[in-house]
N, C-alpha and C positions, 0 to 999 in steps of 0.2 A: 558366592553368596549373591542374593538378589541385589540388583543395582537400584532398586526402589528403597530409599532410606527414609525420605521425609524427615520427621522429627526424631527418628531413632538415631541414637548416638553410636551404636555399634551394629555390626553385621549379625545376622542370625547364626546361632550355633549350627554347625555342619549337620548334625543329626536332625535338627528342626527343619533346616532347609530341605533335606531329603524327605522328611515326613510330610511337609506341606506341598512339595512339588507335585504337579499333575501332568507334566510334560510326557511322562511315560505312556499316557493314554490319550490326552487331549491333542496330541500331535495330529490325530485324525481329522481335526477341524481346520487344518491348515488351508485347504482350498476354500472353505467357507469364510475363514478369517480374511484371506486375501481378497476374495470377491467383495466382502463387506467393506474392507478398507479402501479398495479402489472406488467403490461407489461413494464412500465418505469423502475421499479426496476430491472427487469431481464436484460433490455438493459444496464443499468448502470453497472451491474455486468459483463456482457459479454464484455463490453468495458474497464473493469478494473477501472472504475471511483469510484465504491465502491466494497467491497469484496463480494464474493459469500455468505459468512456467514452473512454479513450485509443484503444482499438482501433477504435471507431466513427469517431472523428475521422480516424484514419489511413486506414481503409477508404474513407470518403467522399472523402478527398483523392486516394487512388489511383484511384478510379472517375472522378473529375473529370479527372485527368491522362490517363487512357485516352481520355476524350472529346476532350480537347485534341489528342491525337496523331491520332485518327481524323478530326478536322475540319481537320487541317493547321495548327493554331494553336500547336503546341508548337515551341519553338525549341531545336534540338539544338546543344549547344555542344561543339566539339572538345576544349576544355580539360577537360571532365568525363570524358574518356576513353571511357566505354562507356555502354550503355543503363541499367545498374544504377545508376551514380552520377548519371546524368542524371535519372532518375526520383526518386531519393532527394533530390537537391538541390532539385528542383522541389517535392517533397512538403514539405520543410522551409520553403521559401518560402511555401507555401500555408497550412500548419497550424501553423507555428512549431516550437518546440523538441520538441514531442511527436513530430514526424516523425522525429527522430533516434533514437527508441526502437525503430523498426521493425527496425533491424539487430541488435538484441539476439538473441543465441543463433544467429547465423548469420554466414557469411563470404561474400565474393564467390565464393570457390571452390565452395562447395556451392550457392550461388545460381545461378551460371552452369551448373553441372552439371544442376540442376533445370530451368532454362529450356530447355536444349538437349534434354533428354529429353522435355519437353512438346512442343517443336517436332517432334522426331523421331517421336513417337507420332502426331501429327497428320499428318505427311508420309507415314508408313506407311499410315495409314487412307486418305488421298487416293490413294496409289499403288495400293493394293489395289482401290479402286473403279474406277480407270481401267483396270487390268488386266482386270477382269471385263467392263468395257464393250468392251474390245478383243476379248476372247474372243467376246463376243456378236456383234460385227461379223464376225469370221471364220466363226462358225457360220452367220450369215445368208447370207454370200456362198457358203459351201459348200452350204447347203441350196438356194439358188437355182440352183446349177450342179452338182447332185449327179450328173447323168448325163454331164457334160462329160468327154471323154477328152483326155488330153494326154501328151506324152512325159515319162517320168521320166528324170532325168539323173544320171550320175556323171561326174566330171571335166568337167562341162558338155558331155558328149557324150550323144546320145540312147541310153538304156540299155534301158528296158522301159516299156510303156505303163501308165499309172495313171489313176485318176480325179482330176480337179482337186480335188474335195472331200477326197480322201485327202491330197493335198499340203497343202492349207490346214490340215487338222486336225493336221498335224505341228507347225505353229506354235501351235496350241491347246495341245498337250502342252508345248511350251517355256514358254508363258506360265503353265501350271499349275505348273511347277517354280518359275518366278519367284514366283508367289503363295505357294507353300510356303516359299520362302526369306524373303520379306518377313514372312510370318506368324511364322516362327521367330525372325526378328530382333526382332519385337515383344516376344517373351517376355523377352529380355534388355534391351530398352529400358525395359520397364515396371517399373522399379525406382526407388523414391523415395530420392534422396540427401540431402535436406535434413536437417540435424541433424549432419552430418559436420563442420561448421565448416571451418576452414582445412585441417586434415588429421587432427586428433586427437579430434574430437568436441567437444561443448560442455559447459560446467559447469552449465548450467541444467536444471531439471526439465521438459524438454519432452516432448511426446507425439507421437512420430513416427508411430504408427499412426493417430492422428487426422489428421495431415497427409496420409498416404497415402490415407485415405478421402476427404478433402476434394478432393484433386487427382486422384483416379481411378487411383491406382497399385495394383497387385495385391500388391506386396511392397516391403519396405524394404531398403536396402543393409546389409550385415553387417560391412563393414570401412570405417572412415572414410577411411583413406589411399587405398584402392582407389576409393572412391566419388567422390572429387574429382579423381582422375587418370585415371579410366577413360573412354576414348573408343572402346572396342571397338564399341559400338552404332552409332557414326557410320561406322566402318570397315566394319561389316557392311552397313549400308544402302548405302554406296558400292560395296561388292563386289557386292551383289545387283543394284544399279542397273547396274553394268558388264556383268554377265551378261545382264540384260534388254535393255540397249542393243545388245549383241552380237546377240541374237535379232532385234531390230527392224532392225538393220543388214543382217542376212542377208535378211530379207524385202524390205527397201528395195532391195537389190541385184537381187533377182529381179523386182521391179516395174520397175526401170530396164531390165533386159533384156527383160522381156515387153512393155514399151511401145515398144520400139525397132522400127524398120521391118523389121529382120531377123527378129524373132520375130512381132510384131504379134498377141500373144495377148490383150492387154487395151488398153483406152483409158482414160486418166486424164481425170477431169473437169478442165475448163480452170481451175477455181479452184485446182488443185493442180499446175499447170504454168506455165511462163513462156515467152515468146517470145525471139527473138534480136535483138540491136541492129542486125544487118546482114543476117540471113538470115530472110526473112519466112516461110519454110515450116516453121521449127523450132517444136517443142512440147517443151520441155525438162522432164524430171521433177525439177525443182529441189528439191521438198519431200523426195522420197526421197533425193536426193543429200545434202541437209543432214542427214538422219537418219544417213546413213553418216558424214558429217563430224563431227557432234556426239558420236558414240560415242567418238572419240578424246579429246574434252574430258573426258568422264566418267571414262575410264580414267586420265587425267592427275591428276584430283582424288584418286582412290583412291591412286595411287602417291605423291602429294605428302603425304598424311596418314600413310601407312605410314612414309615416310622421316622425317617430323617426329616420330613417336612412338617410333621404334625405339631412340633413344639417351637417352630421358628417365628420370632417376632419380625415385623417388617423393619428394614427392607432386606437387602442382601446379607447373608451370613455365610461364612466359609464352609459350613456344613454342606452347602449346596454343591460344593466341588464333588461330592459323592454321587451326584446324579449321573455323571457321564459314563463311568466304567460299566455300571449295570445296564444303562441304556444301550450303549454300544454292543454289549454282550447279548442283550435281548434281540436287537435288530439282527445281529449276525446269526444268532441261533434260529430265529424264525425264518429268515431268508434261506439259510442253508438247509433247514428242515423241509421247507416247501420245495426247494430245488431237487433234493434227493428223493422226496416222496413222489413228485411228479414223474420222475424217471422210473421209479419202482412200480407205480401204477401202470404206466405205459407199457411195461414189459412183462407184467404178470399174466399168467394164463389161467383161465377158468376151467375146471373139470366139471362140465355141465352134467355128465352122466352121474357123477357122485352127488351133486347137489340135488338132482332130480330124485335119486334113490332115497336120499335123506328126507326129502319132502313127503315121500310115500311111506316112510316107516312110522310105526307107532300109531298113535291115535290123534293125529294132527287135525283130523276132520271133525272132532267132537263138537266144536262150536257150530259147524255147518249142520250137523245132525240135530242139534238143539234148534237151530233156525228152521230146519225142515219141519220139526214137530210144531213149532210156533205157526208156521204157514198152514199147517193142517188144523189149527184151532187151539192148540195147547198154550197155556200160559207159560211165559219164558222160564220162570223159576221152577215150575213143575217139569218143563222140558229139560232144564239143566240137571235136575235131580235124576230124571230117567236116564239121560245119557251118561251121567256119572256112574250109575249102577251098571249100565251096559258096558262101560269101559272096564270096570272091575271084573265083570263076567268074562269079557273077551280076553283079558289078561290071564285070568285063571285058566281058561281053555287054551291059551296060547294061540289065539286067532286074531287076525286083523279084521277090521270092519268088513272088508270086501269078502272075507271067507265065512262070515256068519250067514246062516240060512235065514229066510224070511220068517220061519217059525220061531227061530231064536230071537229075532227082532221083536216079534209080536208078543213074546213073553213079557216084554217091558212096556209095550204100548200097542194097542190095536190100531193106532194111527199110522204105524209103519206099513207101507205098501211096496209094490215092486219097484216103484220109482226111487226108492231109497238107494238103489244101486247106481243111480245117476249122480249121486253126491260123490264127486271125485276131486282130486287136487285141482284139476283144470277148471271144473265148474265152480269150485270155491274161489279161485282167483278171479274168474270172469264175473262172478256175482257181485264183486265189490266195485261196481261201476259208478262210483261217485267221485266228484272232484277230490283229489288227494288220495284216492284209493289205488289199489294195486292191479286193477283190471287192465288188460292189454290196451284197451282204447284210452284209458286215462293215462297210462304210462307213455303212450305215444304222444299224447298232448303235452305231458310234462317234459318229455324229451325235446319236442319242438320248441317249447317255451325256453328251455334251458339253452338250446342251440342259438336261439334268437338273442338271448341275453348276452351270451359270450360273443356272438357275431357282431352285435351292435357295439359292444365294448371295443372290439378290434377296429371296427369302422371309425369310431370316434377318434382313434389315434392316427 
């Protein structure tokens, strides 16, 4: 049973102790808890609250406990509830009564808030690194295939021809917004809560600015009640992660489609596909499918935390213990998804011949023919109607636009001339020469910008 009794006359029921224990998952905060405790011990000594000698004994004991955990020698006991009490109990075992002085001027409430913020800052840093690596993978794939033409789709129907690089760089933009969101989340995560106590602050003459410097925080919390009960930064990470997973899921869906026999635009490396138990011809895009599937998991963790937090009065409530499992799982899911996706993108091969053929099939140049008539003086709505009827005629005759004779064109509008045959997939792409368009010149500029963004990020590190 927990050794924290206070006014309670008897130990908690065994089932209750197991139900309330969080050590099975919050052990992951051990490193952050030890780092925070070492800084706290140094501050207590600096302020004369404990002696320098006591602080050194405590710090050596904490460092030793860290080594025990890393070496797998530490025995986690469910009856000690959480990582904070587990480390404190072991510290007292190792260094004696002086270990009990470590908890002076702090509460488990501000202690766990600190640990979680340290963990979140580390998670954000790792996430940003992986997002930049993914951007680099997309840029490399786009650069290697910058002349490859493919159909652009709306409603999953061929719409207008685009460059594959332009399509891939759309995901670069999504990831850039993800990076901006996580970077912004870091600003509100980077707040040092230690010193808030249980909810009202502490009565000791502590130095919170010293703690912030020791622990690498840029600011300290300004309200003790908010500091111990705030989990906005966890919600923000999970919200940003949900958006990011949505972007990854969209690309996963396209990879699934593109790798199918019906599209055959790409070939996945065998390391990122699986076979069938009964159909030997199958090459299933399981990694991409799991990216799609795991996105729902991340959404679920966000909703769970929002529901947990929505009815809590100030300040700390035990419900908030439910923040960690979902948060850890979200971080793990997002980081592992990014890592496997980066490798999958780096190894996939584009079937340029097939994408080019697809872009030349059907009536994908219909909009360009409408624009052709507009430039000849026709109103766009009239031009749209003319080309719509032209498409119906061509389909009925089983002909592509290029196989229609000029006489056939003129049946629909006298404005059609010999130069109508200059309307091609290549001219369609080249014509969209505006910022954000798919014209080769614009895509080159976009690639250069993307490479600079990624390069500058690497240089900053």
